[in-house]
DSSP file (Angstrom, degrees, kcal/mol; ACC not computed):
  #  RESIDUE AA STRUCTURE BP1 BP2  ACC     N-H-->O    O-->H-N    N-H-->O    O-->H-N    TCO  KAPPA ALPHA  PHI   PSI    X-CA   Y-CA   Z-CA
    1    1 A X              0   0    0      0, 0.0     3,-0.1     0, 0.0     4,-0.0   0.000 360.0 360.0 360.0 129.4  219.9  149.8  218.5
    2    2 A X        -     0   0    0      1,-0.1   104,-1.0   103,-0.1     2,-0.3   0.494 360.0 -42.0 -90.4  -2.5  222.6  150.3  215.9
    3    3 A X  E    S-Ab 105 106A   0    102,-0.2   104,-0.2   105,-0.1    -1,-0.1  -0.987  93.0 -18.5 167.3-170.4  221.2  153.5  214.4
    4    4 A X  E     - b   0 107A   0    102,-0.8   104,-2.4   100,-0.5     2,-0.2  -0.366  66.6-120.6 -60.8 127.4  218.2  155.4  213.2
    5    5 A X  E     - b   0 108A   0     30,-0.3    32,-3.0   102,-0.2     2,-0.5  -0.507  22.8-159.0 -70.8 138.7  215.3  153.1  212.5
    6    6 A X  E     -cb  37 109A   0    102,-2.9   104,-2.9    -2,-0.2     2,-0.4  -0.983  12.5-143.9-120.0 119.3  214.0  153.1  208.9
    7    7 A X  E     -cb  38 110A   0     30,-3.1    32,-0.5    -2,-0.5   104,-0.1  -0.705  10.8-164.0 -93.3 130.6  210.4  151.9  208.5
    8    8 A X     >  -     0   0    0    102,-1.9     4,-2.8    -2,-0.4     5,-0.2  -0.281  50.4 -82.0 -87.9-172.5  209.2  149.9  205.6
    9    9 A X  H  > S+     0   0    0      1,-0.2     4,-2.7     2,-0.2     5,-0.2   0.891 132.7  48.3 -64.5 -38.6  205.5  149.5  205.0
   10   10 A X  H  > S+     0   0    0      2,-0.2     4,-2.5     1,-0.2    -1,-0.2   0.918 112.7  48.7 -66.9 -41.8  205.1  146.7  207.5
   11   11 A X  H  > S+     0   0    0     99,-0.5     4,-2.1     2,-0.2    -2,-0.2   0.907 113.5  47.0 -62.2 -42.5  207.1  148.6  210.1
   12   12 A X  H  X S+     0   0    0     -4,-2.8     4,-2.5     2,-0.2    -2,-0.2   0.928 111.7  50.3 -65.6 -44.6  204.9  151.7  209.5
   13   13 A X  H  X S+     0   0    0     -4,-2.7     4,-1.9     1,-0.2    -2,-0.2   0.908 112.2  47.7 -60.1 -41.5  201.7  149.7  209.7
   14   14 A X  H  <>S+     0   0    0     -4,-2.5     5,-3.0     2,-0.2     4,-0.3   0.863 109.6  53.2 -68.3 -34.8  202.9  148.1  212.9
   15   15 A X  H ><5S+     0   0    0     -4,-2.1     3,-1.1     3,-0.2    -2,-0.2   0.916 108.8  49.7 -63.5 -42.2  203.8  151.5  214.3
   16   16 A X  H 3<5S+     0   0    0     -4,-2.5    -2,-0.2     1,-0.3    -1,-0.2   0.890 112.8  46.7 -61.8 -39.5  200.3  152.8  213.4
   17   17 A X  T 3<5S-     0   0    0     -4,-1.9    -1,-0.3    -5,-0.2    -2,-0.2   0.417 113.8-121.4 -84.0   2.1  198.8  149.7  215.2
   18   18 A X  T < 5 -     0   0    0     -3,-1.1    -3,-0.2    -4,-0.3    -2,-0.1   0.875  36.5-166.6  57.4  42.5  201.2  150.3  218.2
   19   19 A X     >< -     0   0    0     -5,-3.0     4,-3.0     1,-0.1     5,-0.2  -0.353  23.0-126.7 -55.6 135.4  202.8  146.9  217.9
   20   20 A X  H  > S+     0   0    0      1,-0.2     4,-1.9     2,-0.2    -1,-0.1   0.897 104.5  45.6 -58.6 -47.1  204.8  146.2  221.0
   21   21 A X  H  > S+     0   0    0      2,-0.2     4,-1.7     1,-0.2    -1,-0.2   0.939 117.5  42.7 -65.4 -47.6  208.1  145.4  219.3
   22   22 A X  H  > S+     0   0    0      1,-0.2     4,-2.5   110,-0.2     5,-0.2   0.903 111.8  54.9 -66.8 -40.1  208.0  148.3  216.9
   23   23 A X  H  X S+     0   0    0     -4,-3.0     4,-2.5     1,-0.2    -1,-0.2   0.882 106.0  53.6 -59.7 -37.2  206.8  150.6  219.6
   24   24 A X  H  X S+     0   0    0     -4,-1.9     4,-2.4    -5,-0.2    -1,-0.2   0.901 108.3  49.2 -62.7 -41.8  209.9  149.6  221.6
   25   25 A X  H  X S+     0   0    0     -4,-1.7     4,-2.3     2,-0.2    -2,-0.2   0.929 112.7  47.4 -61.2 -45.8  212.2  150.4  218.7
   26   26 A X  H  X S+     0   0    0     -4,-2.5     4,-2.4     2,-0.2    -2,-0.2   0.882 111.9  49.5 -67.1 -38.4  210.5  153.8  218.3
   27   27 A X  H  X S+     0   0    0     -4,-2.5     4,-2.6     2,-0.2    -1,-0.2   0.923 111.2  49.4 -64.9 -44.1  210.7  154.6  222.1
   28   28 A X  H  X S+     0   0    0     -4,-2.4     4,-1.8     2,-0.2    -2,-0.2   0.890 111.2  50.3 -62.4 -39.4  214.4  153.6  222.1
   29   29 A X  H  <>S+     0   0    0     -4,-2.3     5,-3.1     2,-0.2     4,-0.3   0.931 110.8  48.6 -63.9 -45.6  215.1  155.8  219.1
   30   30 A X  H ><5S+     0   0    0     -4,-2.4     3,-1.2     1,-0.2    -2,-0.2   0.917 111.7  49.3 -61.0 -43.6  213.3  158.8  220.8
   31   31 A X  H 3<5S+     0   0    0     -4,-2.6    -1,-0.2     1,-0.3    -2,-0.2   0.820 112.6  47.8 -65.4 -31.0  215.3  158.2  224.0
   32   32 A X  T 3<5S-     0   0    0     -4,-1.8    -1,-0.3    -5,-0.2    -2,-0.2   0.369 114.6-119.3 -88.9   4.4  218.6  158.1  222.0
   33   33 A X  T < 5 +     0   0    0     -3,-1.2     2,-0.4    -4,-0.3    -3,-0.2   0.873  64.7 146.5  57.7  40.1  217.5  161.3  220.1
   34   34 A X      < -     0   0    0     -5,-3.1    -1,-0.2    -6,-0.1     2,-0.1  -0.845  49.6-118.0-103.6 141.9  217.6  159.4  216.8
   35   35 A X        -     0   0    0     -2,-0.4     2,-0.6    -3,-0.1   -30,-0.3  -0.465  16.7-135.2 -73.0 151.3  215.2  160.2  214.0
   36   36 A X        -     0   0    0     26,-0.3    28,-3.3   -32,-0.2     2,-0.3  -0.957  33.2-162.2-104.8 125.0  212.8  157.5  212.8
   37   37 A X  E     +cd   6  64A   0    -32,-3.0   -30,-3.1    -2,-0.6     2,-0.3  -0.778  21.9 164.5-116.7 147.6  212.8  157.6  209.0
   38   38 A X  E     -cd   7  65A   0     26,-2.0    28,-3.1    -2,-0.3     2,-0.3  -0.960  36.8-105.6-148.1 167.1  210.7  156.4  206.2
   39   39 A X  E >>  - d   0  66A   0    -32,-0.5     3,-1.6    -2,-0.3     4,-0.6  -0.662  27.5-120.1 -91.4 149.7  210.5  157.1  202.5
   40   40 A X  T 34 S+     0   0    0     26,-2.6     4,-0.4    -2,-0.3    27,-0.1   0.711 113.7  61.0 -60.5 -19.4  207.7  159.2  201.0
   41   41 A X  T 3> S+     0   0    0     25,-0.2     4,-0.8     1,-0.2     3,-0.4   0.702  88.7  72.8 -80.1 -19.3  206.8  156.1  199.0
   42   42 A X  H X> S+     0   0    0     -3,-1.6     3,-1.1     1,-0.2     4,-1.1   0.909  86.4  58.2 -68.4 -44.8  206.1  153.9  202.0
   43   43 A X  H 3X S+     0   0    0     -4,-0.6     4,-1.2     1,-0.3     3,-0.3   0.828  99.4  61.9 -57.0 -28.1  202.8  155.5  203.2
   44   44 A X  H 34 S+     0   0    0     -3,-0.4     3,-0.3    -4,-0.4    -1,-0.3   0.885 103.9  48.4 -62.6 -37.4  201.3  154.6  199.8
   45   45 A X  H << S+     0   0    0     -3,-1.1    -1,-0.2    -4,-0.8    -2,-0.2   0.744 107.6  57.0 -72.3 -23.1  201.9  150.9  200.5
   46   46 A X  H  < S+     0   0    0     -4,-1.1     2,-0.3    -3,-0.3    -1,-0.2   0.727  74.8 109.0 -83.9 -23.3  200.3  151.2  203.9
   47   47 A X     <  +     0   0    0     -4,-1.2     2,-0.3    -3,-0.3   -34,-0.0  -0.394  43.5 150.1 -62.1 117.4  196.9  152.5  202.8
   48   48 A X    >   -     0   0    0     -2,-0.3     3,-1.5     1,-0.0    -2,-0.0  -0.933  60.5-103.5-142.6 160.8  194.5  149.6  203.3
   49   49 A X  T 3  S+     0   0    0     -2,-0.3    -2,-0.0     1,-0.3    -1,-0.0   0.841 120.5  46.3 -58.0 -31.7  190.8  149.5  204.1
   50   50 A X  T 3  S+     0   0    0      2,-0.1     2,-0.3     3,-0.0    -1,-0.3   0.378  85.0 110.0 -96.1   6.3  191.5  148.6  207.8
   51   51 A X  S <  S-     0   0    0     -3,-1.5     2,-0.8    -5,-0.1     3,-0.1  -0.652  72.6-123.8 -83.0 136.9  194.2  151.2  208.5
   52   52 A X     >  -     0   0    0     -2,-0.3     4,-2.4     1,-0.2     5,-0.2  -0.701  18.6-157.8 -80.6 109.9  193.2  154.0  210.9
   53   53 A X  H  > S+     0   0    0     -2,-0.8     4,-2.7     1,-0.2     5,-0.2   0.883  90.5  50.5 -59.6 -41.9  193.8  157.2  208.9
   54   54 A X  H  > S+     0   0    0      1,-0.2     4,-2.4     2,-0.2    -1,-0.2   0.916 112.2  47.3 -64.0 -42.0  194.0  159.4  212.0
   55   55 A X  H  > S+     0   0    0      2,-0.2     4,-2.5     1,-0.2    -2,-0.2   0.873 111.4  52.0 -66.7 -36.6  196.6  157.0  213.6
   56   56 A X  H  X S+     0   0    0     -4,-2.4     4,-2.8     2,-0.2    -2,-0.2   0.943 111.1  46.4 -63.9 -47.7  198.5  156.9  210.3
   57   57 A X  H  X S+     0   0    0     -4,-2.7     4,-1.9     1,-0.2    -2,-0.2   0.912 113.3  49.5 -61.0 -42.6  198.6  160.7  210.1
   58   58 A X  H  X S+     0   0    0     -4,-2.4     4,-0.6     2,-0.2    -1,-0.2   0.917 112.9  46.8 -63.1 -43.8  199.7  161.0  213.8
   59   59 A X  H >< S+     0   0    0     -4,-2.5     3,-1.3     1,-0.2     4,-0.3   0.931 111.4  50.9 -64.2 -45.6  202.4  158.4  213.3
   60   60 A X  H >< S+     0   0    0     -4,-2.8     3,-1.3     1,-0.3    -1,-0.2   0.829 101.7  62.3 -62.6 -31.5  203.7  160.1  210.1
   61   61 A X  H 3< S+     0   0    0     -4,-1.9    -1,-0.3     1,-0.3    -2,-0.2   0.725 104.2  49.4 -66.9 -18.9  203.8  163.4  212.0
   62   62 A X  T << S+     0   0    0     -3,-1.3   -26,-0.3    -4,-0.6    -1,-0.3   0.449 103.4  76.7 -96.6  -2.4  206.4  161.9  214.3
   63   63 A X  S <  S-     0   0    0     -3,-1.3     2,-0.9    -4,-0.3   -26,-0.2  -0.658  82.5-118.3-106.4 160.8  208.6  160.5  211.6
   64   64 A X  E     -d   37   0A   0    -28,-3.3   -26,-2.0    -2,-0.2     2,-0.8  -0.885  32.3-160.9 -95.0 104.3  211.1  162.0  209.2
   65   65 A X  E     -d   38   0A   0     -2,-0.9     2,-0.3   -28,-0.2   -26,-0.2  -0.793   9.1-151.9 -92.6 109.3  209.5  161.3  205.8
   66   66 A X  E     -d   39   0A   0    -28,-3.1   -26,-2.6    -2,-0.8   -25,-0.2  -0.625  12.4-121.1 -87.7 136.5  212.2  161.6  203.2
   67   67 A X        -     0   0    0     -2,-0.3     2,-1.1   -28,-0.2    -1,-0.1  -0.328  20.8-116.9 -70.7 155.7  211.4  162.6  199.7
   68   68 A X        -     0   0    0      4,-0.1     2,-0.1   -29,-0.1    -1,-0.1  -0.820  45.8-177.3 -92.0  99.6  212.2  160.4  196.7
   69   69 A X     >  -     0   0    0     -2,-1.1     4,-2.5     1,-0.1     5,-0.2  -0.432  41.4-106.6 -93.6 169.6  214.7  162.6  194.9
   70   70 A X  H  > S+     0   0    0      2,-0.2     4,-2.2     1,-0.2     5,-0.1   0.911 122.1  50.3 -60.6 -42.9  216.4  162.0  191.6
   71   71 A X  H  > S+     0   0    0      2,-0.2     4,-2.3     1,-0.2    -1,-0.2   0.907 110.8  48.5 -64.0 -41.8  219.7  161.4  193.5
   72   72 A X  H  > S+     0   0    0      2,-0.2     4,-2.7     1,-0.2    -1,-0.2   0.906 109.6  52.5 -65.3 -40.4  218.0  158.9  195.8
   73   73 A X  H  X S+     0   0    0     -4,-2.5     4,-2.5     1,-0.2    -2,-0.2   0.898 109.3  50.0 -61.5 -40.0  216.4  157.1  192.9
   74   74 A X  H  X S+     0   0    0     -4,-2.2     4,-2.3     2,-0.2    -2,-0.2   0.924 111.0  48.8 -63.8 -43.6  219.9  156.8  191.3
   75   75 A X  H  X S+     0   0    0     -4,-2.3     4,-2.1     2,-0.2    -2,-0.2   0.914 112.3  48.4 -62.3 -42.7  221.3  155.4  194.5
   76   76 A X  H  X S+     0   0    0     -4,-2.7     4,-2.3     1,-0.2    -2,-0.2   0.909 111.0  50.3 -64.1 -42.0  218.5  152.9  194.8
   77   77 A X  H  X S+     0   0    0     -4,-2.5     4,-2.7     1,-0.2    -1,-0.2   0.889 108.7  52.6 -63.3 -38.5  218.9  151.8  191.2
   78   78 A X  H  X S+     0   0    0     -4,-2.3     4,-2.5     2,-0.2    -1,-0.2   0.898 108.1  51.0 -64.7 -39.7  222.6  151.3  191.8
   79   79 A X  H  X S+     0   0    0     -4,-2.1     4,-2.3     2,-0.2     5,-0.2   0.926 112.0  47.0 -61.2 -44.3  221.9  149.1  194.8
   80   80 A X  H  X S+     0   0    0     -4,-2.3     4,-2.6     1,-0.2    -2,-0.2   0.922 112.2  50.0 -63.2 -43.8  219.5  147.0  192.6
   81   81 A X  H  < S+     0   0    0     -4,-2.7    -2,-0.2     1,-0.2    -1,-0.2   0.916 113.9  44.9 -60.3 -44.1  222.0  146.8  189.8
   82   82 A X  H  < S+     0   0    0     -4,-2.5    -1,-0.2     1,-0.2    -2,-0.2   0.857 118.3  42.6 -69.8 -35.6  224.8  145.7  192.2
   83   83 A X  H  < S-     0   0    0     -4,-2.3    -2,-0.2    -5,-0.2    -1,-0.2   0.774 100.8-131.4 -85.7 -27.5  222.6  143.2  194.0
   84   84 A X     <  +     0   0    0     -4,-2.6    -4,-0.1     1,-0.4    -3,-0.1  -0.120  65.6 113.7 104.9 -38.6  220.8  141.7  191.0
   85   85 A X        +     0   0    0     31,-0.1    -1,-0.4    34,-0.0     2,-0.3  -0.295  40.8 174.4 -68.7 158.0  217.1  141.7  192.1
   86   86 A X        +     0   0    0     -3,-0.1     3,-0.3    -5,-0.0     4,-0.1  -0.928  23.4  62.5-151.5 173.5  214.8  144.0  190.1
   87   87 A X  S >> S-     0   0    0     -2,-0.3     3,-1.3     1,-0.2     4,-0.9  -0.198  93.3 -54.6  93.7 175.6  211.2  145.0  189.8
   88   88 A X  H 3> S+     0   0    0      1,-0.3     4,-0.7     2,-0.2    -1,-0.2   0.742 123.1  70.8 -65.7 -24.0  208.6  146.5  192.0
   89   89 A X  H 34 S+     0   0    0     -3,-0.3     4,-0.3     1,-0.2    -1,-0.3   0.861 113.3  28.1 -59.7 -34.1  209.1  143.9  194.7
   90   90 A X  H <> S+     0   0    0     -3,-1.3     4,-2.6    -4,-0.1    -1,-0.2   0.511  98.0  90.7-104.5  -7.6  212.5  145.4  195.5
   91   91 A X  H  X S+     0   0    0     -4,-0.9     4,-1.9     1,-0.2    -2,-0.1   0.932  92.0  39.1 -61.0 -51.8  212.0  149.0  194.5
   92   92 A X  H  X S+     0   0    0     -4,-0.7     4,-2.3     1,-0.2    -1,-0.2   0.895 114.9  54.5 -68.2 -38.2  210.8  150.5  197.8
   93   93 A X  H  > S+     0   0    0     -4,-0.3     4,-2.4     1,-0.2    -1,-0.2   0.913 108.2  49.8 -59.6 -41.7  213.2  148.4  199.7
   94   94 A X  H  X S+     0   0    0     -4,-2.6     4,-2.1     1,-0.2    -1,-0.2   0.888 108.7  52.2 -64.7 -38.4  216.1  149.8  197.6
   95   95 A X  H  X S+     0   0    0     -4,-1.9     4,-1.7     2,-0.2    -1,-0.2   0.898 109.8  49.2 -64.3 -38.8  214.8  153.3  198.2
   96   96 A X  H  X S+     0   0    0     -4,-2.3     4,-2.3     2,-0.2    -2,-0.2   0.918 111.5  48.7 -65.0 -42.8  214.8  152.7  202.0
   97   97 A X  H  X S+     0   0    0     -4,-2.4     4,-0.7     1,-0.2    -1,-0.2   0.836 112.7  48.4 -66.3 -32.0  218.4  151.3  201.8
   98   98 A X  H  < S+     0   0    0     -4,-2.1    -1,-0.2    -5,-0.2    -2,-0.2   0.791 112.3  49.9 -76.6 -28.1  219.5  154.3  199.8
   99   99 A X  H >< S+     0   0    0     -4,-1.7     3,-1.8    -5,-0.2    -2,-0.2   0.895  98.0  67.0 -75.4 -42.1  217.8  156.7  202.3
  100  100 A X  H >< S+     0   0    0     -4,-2.3     3,-1.5     1,-0.3    -1,-0.2   0.845  92.5  56.9 -53.9 -45.0  219.3  155.2  205.5
  101  101 A X  T 3< S+     0   0    0     -4,-0.7    -1,-0.3     1,-0.3    -2,-0.1   0.618  90.3  75.1 -68.2  -8.2  223.0  156.2  204.9
  102  102 A X  T <  S+     0   0    0     -3,-1.8     2,-0.3    -4,-0.2    -1,-0.3   0.415  89.7  70.5 -80.9   4.0  222.1  159.9  204.6
  103  103 A X  S <  S-     0   0    0     -3,-1.5   -99,-0.0     2,-0.2     4,-0.0  -0.877  98.4 -86.8-120.7 153.0  221.6  160.0  208.3
  104  104 A X  S    S+     0   0    0     -2,-0.3  -100,-0.5  -101,-0.0    -2,-0.1  -0.200  91.1   2.0 -58.4 145.6  224.2  159.9  211.1
  105  105 A X  B    S-A    3   0A   0   -102,-0.1     2,-0.2    -4,-0.1    -2,-0.2  -0.157 110.8 -30.0  75.0-170.5  225.2  156.4  212.3
  106  106 A X  E     -b    3   0A   0   -104,-1.0  -102,-0.8    21,-0.0     2,-0.4  -0.550  58.1-133.9 -79.6 144.8  224.0  153.1  211.1
  107  107 A X  E     -be   4 127A   0     19,-3.3    21,-2.7  -104,-0.2     2,-0.6  -0.856  12.7-157.7 -97.1 136.0  220.5  152.9  209.6
  108  108 A X  E     -be   5 128A   0   -104,-2.4  -102,-2.9    -2,-0.4     2,-0.6  -0.943   7.7-151.3-115.4 110.0  218.4  149.9  210.8
  109  109 A X  E     -be   6 129A   0     19,-3.0    21,-2.6    -2,-0.6     2,-0.8  -0.708   4.7-150.6 -82.9 118.5  215.6  149.1  208.4
  110  110 A X  E     +be   7 130A   0   -104,-2.9  -102,-1.9    -2,-0.6   -99,-0.5  -0.820  36.0 162.2 -88.7 111.5  212.7  147.5  210.2
  111  111 A X  E     - e   0 131A   0     19,-2.7    21,-2.3    -2,-0.8     3,-0.3  -0.918  51.0-132.9-138.4 153.9  211.3  145.3  207.5
  112  112 A X  S    S+     0   0    0     -2,-0.3     2,-0.6     1,-0.2    -1,-0.1   0.811 103.0  44.1 -76.4 -30.4  209.0  142.3  207.2
  113  113 A X     >  +     0   0    0      1,-0.2     4,-1.5    17,-0.1     3,-0.5  -0.799  61.6 177.0-121.6  89.3  211.3  140.4  204.9
  114  114 A X  H  > S+     0   0    0     -2,-0.6     4,-2.3    -3,-0.3    -1,-0.2   0.819  79.0  61.7 -61.4 -32.9  214.9  140.6  206.2
  115  115 A X  H  > S+     0   0    0      2,-0.2     4,-1.2     1,-0.2    -1,-0.2   0.904 102.0  50.5 -63.6 -41.4  216.1  138.3  203.4
  116  116 A X  H >> S+     0   0    0     -3,-0.5     4,-0.9     1,-0.2     3,-0.5   0.931 112.7  46.0 -61.3 -45.3  215.1  140.7  200.6
  117  117 A X  H >X S+     0   0    0     -4,-1.5     4,-2.3     1,-0.2     3,-0.6   0.863 103.2  65.3 -66.1 -34.7  216.9  143.6  202.4
  118  118 A X  H 3X S+     0   0    0     -4,-2.3     4,-0.5     1,-0.3    -1,-0.2   0.851  98.2  54.3 -56.1 -35.3  219.9  141.4  202.9
  119  119 A X  H << S+     0   0    0     -4,-1.2     3,-0.3    -3,-0.5    -1,-0.3   0.869 115.5  38.7 -64.5 -36.0  220.4  141.3  199.2
  120  120 A X  H <X S+     0   0    0     -4,-0.9     4,-0.5    -3,-0.6     3,-0.4   0.700 111.8  55.5 -90.2 -21.4  220.4  145.1  199.0
  121  121 A X  H  < S+     0   0    0     -4,-2.3     6,-0.3     1,-0.2    -1,-0.2   0.409  78.3  91.4 -96.2   3.5  222.4  145.8  202.2
  122  122 A X  T  < S+     0   0    0     -4,-0.5    -1,-0.2    -3,-0.3    -2,-0.1   0.887  93.2  41.5 -63.2 -37.3  225.5  143.7  201.4
  123  123 A X  T  4 S+     0   0    0     -3,-0.4     2,-0.9    -4,-0.2    -2,-0.1   0.962 103.4  62.5 -80.4 -53.5  227.1  146.8  199.7
  124  124 A X    ><  -     0   0    0     -4,-0.5     3,-1.4     1,-0.2    -1,-0.1  -0.625  66.9-163.5 -78.8 109.6  226.3  149.7  202.0
  125  125 A X  T 3  S+     0   0    0     -2,-0.9    -1,-0.2     1,-0.3    -4,-0.0   0.586  81.0  67.1 -69.7  -8.1  228.0  148.8  205.3
  126  126 A X  T 3  S+     0   0    0    -20,-0.1   -19,-3.3   -21,-0.0     2,-0.4   0.280  88.3  78.9 -94.9  12.2  226.0  151.4  207.3
  127  127 A X  E <   +e  107   0A   0     -3,-1.4     2,-0.3    -6,-0.3   -19,-0.2  -0.976  52.4 174.0-125.2 129.5  222.6  149.7  206.8
  128  128 A X  E     -e  108   0A   0    -21,-2.7   -19,-3.0    -2,-0.4     2,-0.4  -0.851  21.2-133.4-124.1 165.6  221.3  146.7  208.7
  129  129 A X  E     -e  109   0A   0     -2,-0.3     2,-0.3   -21,-0.2   -19,-0.2  -0.954  18.5-178.5-123.2 140.8  218.0  144.9  208.6
  130  130 A X  E     -e  110   0A   0    -21,-2.6   -19,-2.7    -2,-0.4     2,-0.3  -0.980  37.3-100.9-133.3 146.1  215.8  143.8  211.5
  131  131 A X  E      e  111   0A   0     -2,-0.3   -19,-0.2   -21,-0.2   -21,-0.1  -0.499 360.0 360.0 -68.3 128.1  212.5  142.0  211.4
  132  132 A X              0   0    0    -21,-2.3  -110,-0.2    -2,-0.3   -20,-0.2   0.454 360.0 360.0 -81.4 360.0  209.6  144.4  212.0
């Protein structure tokens, strides 16, 4: 693991469902005393009819849920501007990429679409993407 895992909506949903691969990432982070991070905007994407609310709350209680601040929004917008993609498809991904460098070491975004993150992570060298 190259740094603190940062969960996108797919990573969070898999954590709630105790997916074996994501659970392995979270266990490794805990053993390395690394925080597991997500953006406050991510749980909104995870709410679905089939998501277990109690499991979601329990999972979120173990994560560092970072607020979407004005400064973070500016950083995310700058990433989008530099990379070229725009719109809601990339908005939360950009917020995750802007959040990751605020923590020690490299941030590893666990994401469902590594290619999308690849567009946004070319500039900040402290952020990598892994398939969730």
